LUMKE-720771 format. One record per residue (C-alpha): residue number from 1; residue in one letter; x, y, z. Coordinates in Angstrom, 3 decimals. Example, Ala and Ser with C-alpha at 12.3 -4.5 7.8 and 13.67 -1.06 7.14 Angstrom:
BEGIN
1, A, 12.300, -4.500, 7.800
2, S, 13.670, -1.060, 7.140
//
This chain:
BEGIN
1, M, -45.539, 275.868, -65.892
2, K, -45.899, 275.699, -70.089
3, R, -48.280, 279.052, -71.714
4, N, -50.872, 278.301, -73.979
5, K, -51.800, 281.519, -75.052
6, T, -51.174, 282.038, -79.346
7, M, -48.255, 284.404, -80.037
8, D, -48.894, 286.905, -82.379
9, K, -44.904, 287.038, -84.147
10, S, -46.564, 290.102, -86.104
11, R, -46.146, 292.331, -82.721
12, R, -42.562, 291.121, -81.964
13, D, -39.389, 293.197, -82.379
14, Y, -36.634, 290.260, -84.888
15, K, -34.452, 293.421, -85.281
16, N, -33.284, 294.172, -81.945
17, M, -33.013, 290.507, -80.566
18, K, -30.718, 290.073, -77.660
19, V, -28.402, 287.234, -78.763
20, V, -27.544, 284.216, -76.517
21, I, -24.599, 282.626, -76.681
22, L, -24.283, 279.424, -73.969
23, A, -20.534, 279.852, -72.905
24, G, -19.993, 278.124, -69.987
25, G, -19.249, 274.200, -70.195
26, F, -16.070, 272.531, -69.068
27, G, -15.011, 271.245, -73.189
28, T, -13.751, 268.360, -71.644
29, R, -13.152, 267.047, -74.975
30, I, -10.556, 269.789, -76.344
31, S, -9.252, 269.534, -72.404
32, E, -5.642, 270.173, -73.562
33, E, -6.615, 273.647, -73.597
34, S, -10.105, 273.865, -72.104
35, H, -8.293, 272.794, -68.553
36, L, -6.298, 276.713, -69.143
37, R, -9.324, 278.705, -70.036
38, P, -12.964, 278.183, -70.765
39, K, -13.567, 276.767, -74.056
40, P, -15.404, 279.779, -75.707
41, M, -11.814, 281.611, -75.034
42, I, -9.858, 279.442, -76.523
43, E, -8.238, 281.165, -79.260
44, I, -8.351, 280.985, -83.568
45, D, -5.794, 283.187, -84.877
46, G, -5.373, 285.306, -81.767
47, N, -8.811, 285.764, -80.741
48, P, -11.216, 283.809, -78.457
49, I, -13.255, 281.981, -80.593
50, L, -16.288, 283.401, -78.417
51, W, -15.149, 286.829, -80.651
52, H, -15.822, 284.981, -83.640
53, I, -19.228, 283.759, -82.945
54, M, -19.922, 287.561, -82.082
55, K, -19.075, 289.180, -85.111
56, I, -20.891, 286.603, -87.422
57, F, -23.922, 288.047, -85.553
58, S, -22.493, 291.213, -85.256
59, T, -22.236, 291.821, -89.028
60, Q, -24.680, 291.023, -89.491
61, G, -26.694, 293.662, -87.255
62, F, -26.899, 292.019, -83.900
63, N, -24.716, 293.907, -80.963
64, D, -26.693, 293.288, -77.918
65, F, -25.139, 290.040, -76.044
66, V, -25.817, 288.128, -73.347
67, I, -22.991, 285.575, -72.788
68, C, -23.995, 282.649, -70.280
69, A, -20.749, 282.046, -68.929
70, G, -19.519, 279.457, -65.588
71, Y, -16.372, 277.435, -65.468
72, K, -13.253, 279.756, -65.313
73, Q, -16.399, 282.609, -65.814
74, H, -13.368, 286.162, -64.470
75, M, -11.309, 284.866, -67.620
76, I, -14.528, 285.778, -70.000
77, K, -15.131, 288.572, -67.543
78, E, -11.279, 290.057, -67.358
79, Y, -11.199, 289.729, -71.724
80, F, -14.284, 292.405, -72.297
81, D, -12.852, 294.037, -69.295
82, D, -9.263, 295.032, -70.646
83, Y, -11.562, 294.329, -74.559
84, F, -11.114, 298.589, -75.272
85, L, -7.891, 298.389, -73.976
86, H, -6.507, 294.518, -76.486
87, S, -7.802, 296.473, -79.628
88, S, -6.188, 299.895, -79.305
89, D, -2.640, 301.841, -79.177
90, V, -1.699, 302.862, -75.818
91, T, 0.339, 304.851, -74.166
92, F, 0.905, 304.306, -69.947
93, D, 2.875, 307.390, -68.853
94, Y, 4.245, 306.956, -65.181
95, R, 6.392, 310.129, -65.310
96, D, 4.728, 312.144, -62.214
97, G, 4.768, 309.152, -59.993
98, R, 0.526, 307.949, -61.178
99, K, -0.093, 306.065, -64.489
100, L, -2.083, 307.640, -67.248
101, V, -3.287, 306.473, -69.389
102, T, -4.328, 307.523, -73.118
103, V, -5.963, 305.507, -76.173
104, H, -5.232, 305.801, -79.580
105, G, -7.147, 305.054, -82.254
106, T, -10.023, 302.957, -80.780
107, Q, -11.455, 300.609, -83.428
108, V, -13.970, 298.490, -81.341
109, E, -17.046, 297.183, -81.827
110, P, -19.894, 298.844, -81.084
111, W, -21.234, 295.451, -78.770
112, R, -22.903, 295.552, -75.759
113, V, -22.212, 292.495, -73.861
114, T, -23.852, 291.175, -70.455
115, V, -21.581, 288.752, -69.094
116, A, -23.321, 286.284, -66.386
117, D, -22.286, 283.528, -64.047
118, T, -25.179, 281.237, -64.925
119, G, -23.832, 279.086, -62.639
120, Y, -20.687, 276.135, -62.359
121, G, -21.962, 273.242, -62.815
122, T, -25.557, 274.282, -64.825
123, M, -26.777, 272.231, -67.580
124, T, -27.553, 274.028, -71.104
125, G, -31.210, 274.974, -70.706
126, G, -30.385, 275.757, -67.500
127, R, -28.136, 278.727, -68.013
128, V, -30.606, 279.757, -70.573
129, G, -33.072, 280.147, -67.641
130, R, -30.479, 281.839, -65.544
131, I, -30.864, 284.831, -68.159
132, R, -34.506, 285.079, -68.572
133, D, -33.643, 288.651, -66.761
134, Y, -31.481, 289.644, -69.244
135, I, -34.388, 288.931, -71.962
136, G, -37.814, 289.701, -70.717
137, D, -40.716, 289.112, -72.757
138, N, -39.042, 289.472, -76.337
139, P, -37.999, 287.286, -78.604
140, F, -34.089, 286.675, -78.664
141, M, -31.475, 284.405, -80.610
142, L, -29.051, 281.635, -79.072
143, T, -25.969, 279.437, -80.100
144, Y, -23.426, 277.455, -78.646
145, G, -19.763, 279.238, -77.426
146, D, -17.993, 276.469, -79.910
147, G, -19.345, 276.467, -83.349
148, V, -18.514, 278.908, -86.072
149, S, -20.773, 279.191, -89.402
150, D, -21.461, 281.294, -92.426
151, V, -25.371, 281.315, -91.965
152, D, -27.870, 283.568, -92.967
153, L, -29.854, 285.217, -90.682
154, S, -31.449, 286.704, -92.227
155, Q, -32.688, 284.034, -93.531
156, L, -33.382, 281.722, -90.171
157, I, -35.296, 284.628, -89.049
158, S, -37.880, 284.540, -91.459
159, T, -38.136, 281.054, -91.218
160, H, -38.927, 281.610, -88.198
161, R, -41.804, 284.233, -88.536
162, A, -43.463, 281.768, -91.140
163, S, -44.672, 279.443, -88.457
164, S, -46.903, 281.167, -86.701
165, D, -46.508, 278.096, -83.919
166, S, -43.179, 278.048, -83.161
167, I, -41.293, 278.618, -80.166
168, V, -38.223, 277.599, -81.251
169, T, -36.055, 277.330, -85.540
170, L, -32.883, 276.212, -85.068
171, T, -29.777, 275.894, -88.092
172, G, -30.465, 272.673, -88.530
173, V, -26.715, 271.350, -90.568
174, A, -25.713, 267.537, -92.813
175, L, -22.567, 266.643, -91.273
176, A, -21.381, 263.704, -89.553
177, Q, -21.000, 264.890, -86.219
178, S, -22.469, 263.541, -82.881
179, K, -25.123, 266.590, -81.930
180, G, -28.918, 266.146, -81.600
181, V, -30.306, 264.487, -84.075
182, L, -33.477, 265.837, -85.899
183, G, -36.668, 264.172, -88.169
184, V, -37.775, 267.645, -90.165
185, E, -41.071, 266.785, -92.088
186, S, -41.460, 268.753, -95.424
187, S, -42.973, 271.511, -94.001
188, G, -39.818, 272.833, -91.888
189, K, -41.280, 271.460, -88.236
190, I, -39.160, 269.382, -85.669
191, R, -40.814, 266.093, -85.033
192, S, -38.577, 264.305, -83.187
193, F, -34.572, 265.034, -81.544
194, R, -33.005, 262.356, -80.365
195, E, -29.067, 261.831, -80.254
196, K, -27.092, 260.807, -82.949
197, R, -26.283, 257.545, -83.748
198, D, -22.967, 256.445, -85.836
199, S, -25.670, 255.181, -89.208
200, D, -27.211, 258.324, -88.813
201, G, -26.184, 260.634, -91.802
202, S, -28.974, 263.055, -90.440
203, V, -29.328, 267.015, -90.300
204, I, -28.027, 267.985, -87.065
205, N, -28.762, 271.063, -84.255
206, G, -26.371, 273.685, -85.358
207, G, -27.435, 276.097, -82.825
208, F, -27.894, 279.959, -84.429
209, M, -31.608, 279.690, -83.145
210, V, -34.432, 282.202, -83.302
211, C, -36.586, 282.512, -79.938
212, E, -39.381, 283.383, -78.703
213, P, -39.416, 284.514, -75.096
214, E, -42.127, 280.963, -74.356
215, L, -39.307, 279.461, -74.041
216, F, -38.294, 280.228, -70.568
217, D, -41.161, 278.168, -69.673
218, Y, -40.339, 274.810, -70.442
219, I, -37.150, 275.344, -68.744
220, D, -36.796, 273.993, -65.349
221, G, -34.097, 274.554, -62.836
222, D, -30.838, 274.618, -63.277
223, G, -30.556, 270.360, -64.652
224, C, -32.785, 271.251, -67.110
225, V, -30.944, 270.040, -70.719
226, L, -31.744, 272.469, -73.576
227, E, -31.378, 269.571, -75.951
228, S, -33.258, 266.466, -74.140
229, G, -35.370, 268.599, -72.399
230, P, -36.973, 271.628, -73.919
231, L, -36.125, 271.381, -77.528
232, T, -37.530, 267.365, -77.313
233, V, -40.311, 268.610, -75.775
234, L, -41.476, 271.632, -78.247
235, A, -40.642, 269.163, -81.020
236, E, -43.433, 266.579, -79.628
237, E, -45.328, 269.072, -79.641
238, G, -44.761, 271.004, -82.851
239, K, -43.448, 274.173, -81.533
240, L, -40.166, 273.734, -82.731
241, S, -38.768, 274.235, -86.508
242, C, -35.657, 273.657, -88.861
243, Y, -34.312, 276.480, -90.750
244, R, -32.167, 273.987, -93.614
245, H, -28.453, 275.278, -93.981
246, Y, -26.158, 274.558, -96.572
247, G, -23.139, 276.523, -96.218
248, F, -20.376, 276.257, -93.336
249, W, -20.446, 275.060, -90.369
250, K, -18.332, 273.386, -87.826
251, C, -17.894, 273.170, -84.426
252, M, -14.346, 273.126, -82.154
253, D, -14.902, 270.327, -80.207
254, T, -11.131, 268.710, -80.513
255, Q, -8.545, 270.021, -80.800
256, R, -7.815, 268.831, -83.810
257, E, -11.090, 270.828, -85.149
258, R, -9.692, 273.673, -83.624
259, E, -6.294, 273.106, -86.141
260, Q, -8.256, 272.584, -88.491
261, L, -10.345, 276.126, -88.539
262, E, -6.274, 277.193, -87.525
263, K, -4.992, 276.515, -91.052
264, L, -8.267, 277.586, -93.115
265, W, -7.916, 281.012, -91.007
266, A, -4.571, 280.647, -92.086
267, S, -5.021, 280.264, -95.616
268, G, -7.533, 283.223, -95.948
269, D, -10.430, 281.202, -97.414
270, A, -11.941, 281.232, -93.342
271, P, -15.655, 280.561, -94.602
272, W, -17.163, 282.115, -91.502
273, K, -15.373, 285.245, -91.790
274, I, -18.263, 287.260, -93.538
275, W, -17.020, 290.660, -92.321
276, R, -14.755, 292.972, -93.605
//
């Protein structure tokens, strides 16, 4: 059931939003890697693309993450369980017949990470619906676990807050990808949301969204597809807005795109690396 009450965005906390990352899909288009691990765990320069995405948010002040896991979700949990050790020098001492572990020079990000098992075959909207208890009645950020960008999150949030009736504001990028096409008005409101056709040269959904908690009321069970369900309905109701990003954005859908990201990183000119 959708709520029709008026949102008062001036009373909501956008500085301490949690970041929800969709990381539960099968990654069938990059099966060379995804048959071994979840797509968000495929590495760019030795770190999962999930880590790169989290660094984009963390560098801009958002350090509280909820990861919607599914396919091979245990690998994501194990990665963060060992993250402290992976990021430090470690001495293992067995001389007394027991294991003594000493961690040296710890340098880890100030992250709080909740990895939620949102189901093996759950759709994108259903995954978001399953983590409602971790969000409560607060606005939150939402993105996909396979796309990196140098998006300015402060500008994204400002665009969202400026539209008093928008429940979701997503980042629109003008690239020829097989993602959801946006019909964007001059006001920034999205009036249509549909699948891309080959003839299109339109703005597409690049993820990096700001969402009000009212979004949960548009999600109907595990079979709900975020893009063809809630986002489409919100567009029809005039409650979906677009922040146009003209900088770098890249989705790692295929092995070729992974190799492109690897080359950018190796060149020392990875545009999404906005941290030092």
